[in-house]
C-alpha positions in Angstrom: 182.5 195.9 96.7 182.5 192.8 98.9 179.7 191.8 101.1 179.9 192.3 104.8 177.6 192.4 107.8 177.1 194.8 110.6 175.4 194.2 114.0 171.8 195.3 114.1 172.5 198.4 116.3 175.0 199.7 113.8 172.7 199.1 110.9 170.0 201.0 112.8 172.5 203.9 113.5 173.4 204.1 109.8 169.8 204.1 108.7 169.1 206.9 111.2 171.9 209.0 109.7 170.4 208.5 106.2 166.9 209.3 107.5 168.2 212.5 109.2 169.7 213.6 105.8 173.3 213.6 107.1 174.3 211.2 104.3 172.8 210.0 101.1 173.2 206.3 101.7 174.6 203.7 104.1 177.4 203.1 101.6 178.2 206.8 101.4 178.3 206.9 105.2 180.6 204.0 105.5 182.9 205.3 102.8 183.0 208.7 104.7 183.8 207.0 108.0 186.6 204.9 106.4 188.0 207.9 104.7 188.0 209.9 108.0 189.6 207.0 109.8 192.3 206.8 107.2 193.0 210.5 107.5 193.2 210.2 111.3 195.6 207.2 111.1 197.8 209.0 108.4 198.0 212.1 110.6 199.0 210.0 113.6 201.7 208.3 111.5 203.0 211.7 110.4 203.1 212.9 114.0 205.1 209.8 115.0 207.5 210.3 112.1 208.0 214.0 113.1 208.6 213.0 116.7 211.2 210.4 115.6 212.9 212.9 113.3 213.0 215.5 116.2 214.5 212.9 118.5 217.1 211.8 115.9 218.0 215.5 115.1 219.8 216.0 118.4 217.6 218.9 119.3 217.2 219.0 123.1 213.7 218.0 124.4 214.7 219.2 127.9 212.9 221.9 129.8 214.6 225.3 129.3 214.6 226.0 133.0 216.5 222.7 133.7 219.1 223.6 131.0 219.5 227.1 132.5 219.9 225.6 136.0 222.5 223.2 134.8 224.5 225.9 133.0 224.4 228.2 136.0 225.5 225.3 138.4 228.4 224.3 136.1 229.6 227.7 135.1 233.0 228.9 136.2 232.7 232.1 138.3 234.3 234.0 135.4 231.3 233.2 133.2 228.4 233.9 135.6 227.8 237.5 134.4 227.8 236.4 130.8 225.4 233.6 131.6 223.1 236.0 133.4 223.1 238.3 130.5 222.5 235.5 128.0 219.6 234.2 130.1 218.1 237.6 130.5 218.3 238.3 126.7 216.9 234.9 125.9 213.9 235.3 128.2 213.2 238.9 127.0 213.5 237.8 123.4 211.3 234.8 123.7 213.8 232.7 121.8 213.5 229.0 121.2 215.3 226.4 123.2 217.8 225.7 120.5 218.7 229.3 120.2 218.9 229.6 123.9 221.4 226.8 124.0 223.4 228.6 121.3 223.5 231.8 123.2 224.6 230.0 126.3 227.3 228.1 124.4 228.6 231.4 122.9 228.5 233.0 126.3 230.8 230.3 127.8 232.7 229.1 124.7 231.6 225.5 125.4 229.1 222.9 124.5 226.2 221.9 126.7 226.5 218.4 128.1 223.4 216.3 127.3 
């Protein structure tokens, strides 16, 4: 391993951790910290990838209540009862936003405008 230096206060901290028995050596402690940092960064990268995939999937990230309000405000009078039933069923069933949009779409035979 290459040589590197640490500020005195960090060296003192590492020595204290060894003295307390938390780690076997300063080298072990630094390896542990680097490993934990790598795991944290890898997890953050996976979260960012998952967010990007979710956005690219076309799944709505909108608030369910705003979607329901939009549907009700845009619904022709002939579909209001079907919408009310779909909304009630969705709320009672605790279904996901994607499923709720599907129920509403089937209730009105149309697609939701993004």
